[in-house]
C-alpha positions in Angstrom: 44.9 17.6 -29.9 48.6 18.5 -30.3 51.0 17.2 -32.8 54.7 17.4 -31.7 57.9 17.1 -34.0 61.4 17.6 -33.1 62.8 18.6 -36.8 66.3 19.4 -35.2 67.9 18.8 -31.8 66.6 21.1 -29.3 63.9 22.7 -31.2 60.2 21.7 -31.4 57.4 22.1 -33.7 53.9 21.9 -32.0 50.8 21.9 -34.1 47.3 22.2 -32.6 45.4 20.0 -35.0 41.9 21.2 -34.6 42.7 24.7 -36.1 46.2 24.4 -37.1 47.7 26.9 -34.7 51.5 27.0 -34.2 54.1 28.9 -32.2 55.4 31.8 -34.3 58.1 34.3 -33.2 57.1 36.8 -35.6 60.2 36.4 -37.8 60.6 35.6 -41.5 59.5 32.0 -42.6 61.9 31.8 -45.3 64.3 29.6 -43.4 62.7 26.2 -43.6 63.4 22.8 -42.0 62.3 19.5 -44.0 60.5 17.0 -42.1 57.6 14.7 -42.7 54.2 14.5 -41.6 51.8 11.6 -42.1 54.4 9.9 -44.4 54.5 13.1 -46.5 57.2 15.9 -47.1 56.7 18.8 -44.8 58.6 22.2 -44.5 58.5 23.6 -40.9 59.6 27.5 -40.6 62.3 27.8 -38.2 60.2 30.8 -36.9 57.5 28.3 -35.8 59.9 26.1 -33.7 60.5 26.5 -29.8 63.1 25.5 -27.1 63.0 22.2 -25.3 61.9 24.2 -22.2 59.3 26.1 -23.9 57.9 22.8 -25.4 57.8 21.2 -22.0 55.7 24.3 -20.6 53.4 24.1 -23.6 52.7 20.4 -23.0 52.5 20.7 -19.3 50.0 23.5 -19.5 47.9 21.9 -22.3 47.6 18.5 -20.3 46.7 20.3 -17.1 44.6 23.3 -18.6 43.5 21.9 -22.0 44.5 25.3 -23.7 47.7 26.7 -25.2 50.5 28.0 -23.1 50.2 31.7 -23.2 54.3 32.1 -22.8 54.8 31.7 -26.5 53.0 33.7 -29.2 50.7 31.5 -31.4 49.6 32.1 -35.0 47.2 30.3 -37.4 49.1 28.5 -40.1 47.1 30.2 -42.8 48.2 33.4 -41.6 52.1 32.8 -41.5 54.1 34.8 -44.2 55.2 31.7 -46.0 57.4 32.1 -49.1 55.6 32.4 -52.3 57.2 29.3 -53.4 56.1 27.3 -50.3 54.5 24.0 -51.7 50.8 23.9 -51.2 48.8 20.9 -51.7 45.8 20.8 -54.0 
């Protein structure tokens, strides 16, 4: 299952829910966008957003092949270089 957010115009955040895999361009995760997830505040690294065109490709590929489109790099959320002050639950 995929979760899709558009935190800013023209940029999408896609999360594969079963393993928390996200697009990641390899850049810094210091630049964050504030959004909500499940009614709670959620900070999305800009480095984990993709263009509208890439989002369409990701979704089309996922629907037809049931796998992540290899045209963007993917990373486990737990392996992202999040800032040390990134809010963690628990």
